[in-house]
C-alpha positions in Angstrom: 101.3 96.3 98.0 104.8 97.1 99.0 106.9 99.3 96.7 110.6 99.7 97.3 112.3 102.5 95.5 115.1 105.1 95.8 113.2 107.4 93.4 111.5 110.0 95.6 109.2 111.2 92.8 108.0 107.6 92.2 107.3 107.1 95.9 105.3 110.4 96.1 103.4 109.5 93.0 102.4 105.9 94.0 102.4 105.6 97.8 99.9 106.6 100.4 102.3 106.1 103.2 106.1 106.1 103.0 108.4 104.4 105.6 112.1 105.4 105.5 114.7 102.9 106.7 118.3 103.7 107.7 120.7 101.2 109.1 118.0 98.4 109.2 115.6 100.5 111.3 112.5 102.5 110.3 113.4 106.1 111.0 110.4 107.9 109.5 106.8 107.4 108.6 105.3 110.0 106.3 101.9 110.2 104.8 101.6 111.3 101.2 99.8 114.5 101.8 102.6 115.6 104.1 105.7 114.2 102.4 107.9 116.1 100.0 111.2 115.2 98.4 112.9 117.4 101.0 111.2 115.7 104.0 112.1 112.3 102.6 115.7 113.2 101.9 116.0 114.6 105.4 114.7 111.3 106.8 117.2 109.4 104.6 120.2 111.4 105.7 119.1 112.0 109.3 119.0 115.8 108.9 116.4 118.0 110.6 114.4 120.3 108.5 113.2 123.7 109.9 109.5 123.6 110.6 108.9 126.3 107.9 110.4 124.0 105.3 107.8 121.4 105.8 104.7 122.2 103.8 101.6 120.2 103.1 101.1 119.3 99.5 97.9 118.5 97.8 97.4 114.9 96.7 96.5 114.7 93.1 93.8 112.2 93.5 91.8 111.2 96.6 91.7 107.5 97.2 88.2 106.2 98.1 88.0 104.7 101.6 87.0 101.1 101.8 83.7 100.4 103.5 84.5 99.0 106.8 80.9 98.5 108.1 80.1 95.0 109.1 76.7 93.4 108.8 
């Protein structure tokens, strides 16, 4: 499923992986457990965040992994 939104909280709630586009190019790929509103906004605006500003956040619910074993 593809979700397009400018609402950061909505993206963080629903998405497992977030791609940020600027000027028609993908400029950032962030996984939900690493993304915050600050890291997303920095990607949108092209600003660099200090390393100490990037913190892991806990994902509310773990998504079960699909069984990829083949018979």
